[in-house]
N, C-alpha and C positions, 0 to 999 in steps of 0.2 A: 248513192252508196258515200259515206264518210271515211276517206285513207286517212287510216291514223300513222301516220307518218315517225311520231317521235317511238310508237312502241316499235313499229317494224325497225327502224334503225338498231335500238338496243336490242330487239330478238337477233337479228341479223349479226352484231357484233358480238353474242354471245354462242351464236353458233361456230362462228370463227375460233372463240377459243375453250369452248367446251363439244366433246364427241355428242351429247344429251341435253336437249334445253325442255323444262317443261311451262306451257303456259298455265297459269292456274288463275281461276275467278268463277264467280258466280253463274249458275247455269243462264245462258242465253243473254249472256253481255258482250258477245262477239269473236271469243276466242277462236271458233272456226273459220267464219268471214275474215279475221287477222291469217291466220294460217294459209286459209286462199288468198290472200292478196301477196303474202309471200314467198307462196309456190308462183305466184304468176311472175315475179322476178327472181327465181332460182334459176341460175343457167344449165347445171346438169340433168342429169338425169333425176325422179322424183317417182314417189308413190303414196298414196293417202290410204287409210283404212280408219273405217268407222263401225266404231263395235257397238253402237246402236244399232248397225244394218246386220240384218243375218246371215246378207252374202258375205260379207266383212267376216264376221264370226266365223264363217265354214270356211274362208281362205284362213285363217289363222287358228285350226283344230288343230295344227300342230307348227306351232309360231317357230321354232329354230329353223325347221325345213325351208318355211318361206322367209324372213327375215335374214337369214344369213346370208343370203344370197342377191340382196337388194346393196345397191350403191346409189351414192346420191343424198338427197333427203328425203328422211320416210317420214310422214307424220301419221300417228296414232292418235285418234280422238277419243276421247273419255275413256280414259288409260285405266280411271277406278274401276272399271268391271272386269277388268281381266290383271288383277296383281301377281298374277302367276308369272307375267311378260316382264317383274323389272329384273331378276334371276339373269335371266336371259340377254337383258340391255348390259347387267354390267359385263358380258362375258365378249360381246359383242363391240362394247365401248373401247376396251382394253386392246381390240385386233391391231396389231402393226399396221400404221399408214392411216387407220379409221377412213375405211372404204365410205362410211354411210355415215350423215348426222341424222338422229333422229329427235324432233319433234314431236313432243307429246303432250299433250292436252288435255286436264283434269277438273273437277269441279268441286274440289276440295283440297284444304293446305294438307303444305307435307306431314304437322301433327297428326291428320288422320289418314293421310298414304305412308303408314310407318315403313313400308316396303319403299319406300323410294331413297327412303333418308337410310334407310338399314341395305339396302343392295347397290344402291349408285354415290355415294357418299365419295365428293371430292371431285365428280366425272359430270353430275348434274351440275345446271344453271337454274335458277327459277324463276321466271319472269310472273309477275302477278298484272292482272287485267283487271280493271276497275271499269265502270260503267263511262260514257262519254264526259269529256270533260268540259269545260268553259272555250276552252282556245279549240276543241275540233270544234263544235259546234258552233261558233262564232260567224265564222266565215262563209257558213252556210246559212245562217238563218235568216228566214225571208218578213220575219214577224220584228217588230221594234220591243213586243213582251217577251223576247227570248229567254233573258235570263230568268225573271218568274216562270216560266213555261218550265226550263231544267230543274227547275228547285221543286217546282207542283208536282212533274210526274216520273222525277227521279232522272239517272243515266242511263237502264237498259235502253237499247236501240228501238225494241219494237214498242217501248211505253212510252220514248221519246217522240220518235218518229213517225207517226200517227197523225190523221186530218182532225180530229177534235178529240177534247177531254174524257169523252165519255168511252171512247175505243181504250184509250190508255186506260182508263177505270177497269174495264173489262177483261183487258188482257192481266194488267196485275193482281185481279182477282183471280183468274186462273192459272197463274202463276204460282201465287201462294199456295194455292190447294195442290198444285201438283208436285209444287218442293215438298210439303209435306205427306202426301201418300204414295209418292214414285220415288222423287230422289232420294230421301233419306232411306228407305227399303235397300236401293240399289247399294248404297254406299256400306250395310251392314246393321243400320241405327232402327231398330223396331221400338218405334214409341207410338203411342197414340196419338193419331193425329190430330185430335180434339184438346189433347190436355197441351202438348207443344204450340198448338194456334193459340190457348188460353196465357200460354208462359209469352209466347210472341207479344202477344196484344199487348200484355201487362208492360213487359218490357218499352213496346212504344210510349207507353206514357210512364214512364220512368228515364225516357230516352233525354241525355244531357245533363243527369243527376249520378251522383257518386251511386257505387253497386252498396246494395241492402239486402244481400243473400235471403238473410233474417226475415225480414218483412215479405219480400217475396215467397219465401216457402210457405210462409205461415198462412198469406193469400190462396196459396194453390193445395195446402192441406200436404205438402213432402217435407222432406227434411234440407238441410242448407248444402249436404254433398248432391241431393239430387237436380236442386235449381242452380247449381254450379255446375254442373255435368249437360244442364239445358244451354248453358250459356256459352261452355266452352262448345257445344253442337252447329251452334248459332254462329258463334266465330269461327271455326273451326273450314265451313261451306259460307263465309263472305257475307251471311245475313245479318253480321251482328261487330263492332269492334268496339274494345275497351281503350279509352286514353290512360296512362300511368301516367300517377302524379308525381312533382317532383318535389326531393326535401332540400330545402335549402341551410338547413341548418339554425334557424336565429333566435330560436326556443321560443317561439310560438307553437301554440296547438295548430299543424298543420291538418290538411286534410291528407289522410293516408289509402285512402278506396279509391279505386279507378274509376275512373266515369264510363258510363256506358252509352252504347247510341245503337239505331238501328242504320246498316249501312246505308241501306238508298233510301232517298228521300220520299221517293212515289209509294215504296212500300211501305214507309213509314207513314202515309195519307191514308192509304189505302188501311191498313191496321187502326188506325185512329177513327174511322169514317169519313176522312174530309173528302170534299166532293171537289167543287172549283177553287179559283183563288179569293172569293171573296169569303167563303167558309173555311181556307185555313188562315187567312187575317184575323179570324172573329175565335179562333180556338185559343184556347192556354196554352197550347205547347207550340205557337207559332215561333217564338223566339226563340225556342231550344231548336227546332227544327232547321232556321238559319241557320244557326250557329254549329249545328252538325252539317249543313250542306255546305258554308263556307271554309269549314276549319277541313273537311277532307279535298276539299279543293285546295288550300294551301300546301297541306301536306304533299300533294301530288307535284304541285307547280312546284313546291321546293325539292322534290325528290327527297323526304325525309325518309331515313330510314327507321327500324325497329331502334329504339335506344338515342333516339334523336329529336321526337317529339312528345310533349308532357302538359298537363296542366298545372297549373301552383293555385293552391287557397289556404286560407285559416278559417279555424274556426270563427273567429270574430267578425269575417267577414270578405275581410280584402281578399283578391283571386286575380287570376292571369289565365283566359279561356285556352290559349295556345302560347309555347313555349318552347320554339326551335333551337336548337344545341348544333350545329356546323360550323366545323375548318374554325373552332374557337371562337366565332361568336356567338353572342344570345343575342336572339331577335324576339320578342314579346308580339302577341296578335290577341286582341279583344275585338270582340264582333258584336256587332251592337246593328239590329233593324230597324235602321233610321236613318235619313239622307244627313241631317243636321248633328254629327256626333259633337261631344265636348268634352275636352280632359275632365276625369273626376277624380277625387280622391284615394278611390283603390287604385286607379291606374300609378297614382304617382306611387304610394305605396309598394305596389308593384315594380317600379322601374327603379328604388332606391332598394328594395328589398334584396332583388333581383342581380342587380346591377347590369341592366340591359342595355344591350348596346343601338337599340332602334326598339321603339313600341310603335306599332300600327293600328290601328284603328279601323278595322273594315266595315264599311258601311253597304247600304244599298245605291244602286244608280249607275249612271256611268259618268264618264270623264274623266277631268286629270286630278292625281291627287294634290292636297294641298296642307300644309304645317299646319298644325294644334299647338305645339310650343316646341320648345327645343328638345331636341330626341324623341318628338311627338308628330304622325304623322296621320291624315284622314286617307282612307283610300278605298273607292269606290269600286264595289266586288265586280263590275266588270275588267275591272284592269285585270283581271284573274286570267282573262281571254287574251291581252295582250302584251307580247313580247316586249314591247320597250319599258314595260316597266318590271323592274327588277327590283325585289327590295335586299338593301344593303346595311351593316352599320353605318353609322353617322360615323366624327371624327372621335374616337376614346376620349381624347383630351378635353373636350367639350362635354362630354357624356358622364354619366353617373358611374362612378366606381364601385366595382364588384369590392362585397364585405367581404365574400369568403369564397369557397370553390363549391358546398353544396356536391348531394349525391342523391341518388335515388333509391327509392324504398319498394 
């Protein structure tokens, strides 16, 4: 078992400040295991309910009668199966002295769990749990190709921590089938599994590209509104994500549509029919797959929240894979599947146009970062697993000056 210390400390801090904390993430990403690790460290009384367990469902037939008497830590797993509990949690959270803290686990974003936002506003803190990060698996990696294994198999623990690639492929294919046929109907989303599987597969072929709903709609024979709803469902259940564009107000024809990605590279490769690493390296989406993988690792490493991570591009060709805006700094990231990156004209254009404090060229491999030019560093991807490497801005007096503030669209 991998101890996810960073997540544990964050959840403990939130439980100290909020009566209700929600751990949200995809199915099988490790929410239940993380909650069990937290329970093991909890000093006081604790009680756990799994709403997929018939016995626990029976115990909570009258949730007010059971939950009102509990003290300490109360864990409720798969909360999306019982939305009627949310109004009760609001009442229990408002009791004087807050005798109980509630840790609820769910497999859908707050946008799909509308009852959460409506009933627990101001009383709940959200913690999103993603797949295993590079820093979480590097210390326990036993093979020299751990970086490529994480890229190929994805971050779901049961897909990554298996003895061979074939077992990982079988698990991922079973996960996709279960998600479409069981998990979505449990959320009240009733769509033909075959139709959504087709859309998900098509989205995999658009991985890393700007969103073109009209093109996907024509291919599926449905309306633009319908494919947008499909994307919302995948994003709301942590199967896909959008990266919004940054608008720099430079008088150029900038890209204004978001980029779309399949959230987990292991699922991406299953949808693309990719087998082993050799097949991945020969696949046309290899570079886009690597981009999505490293992009999410960077966002996770920097703790970038919504409204802090963007991409930038102009129709003439210049672009930047990732722009992070934090604490008054603008950090740029270019992601290249190479061990010998170099500074390109597009990078220089992005630095000048966006007024970057520093540009990092993320490449494949291990080792120490090195300088490529003034304000530009090459960083091997394995550095994302090291606590010693921290991206930071270079001296502003030596770097490019910002032209104007810019805005999002």
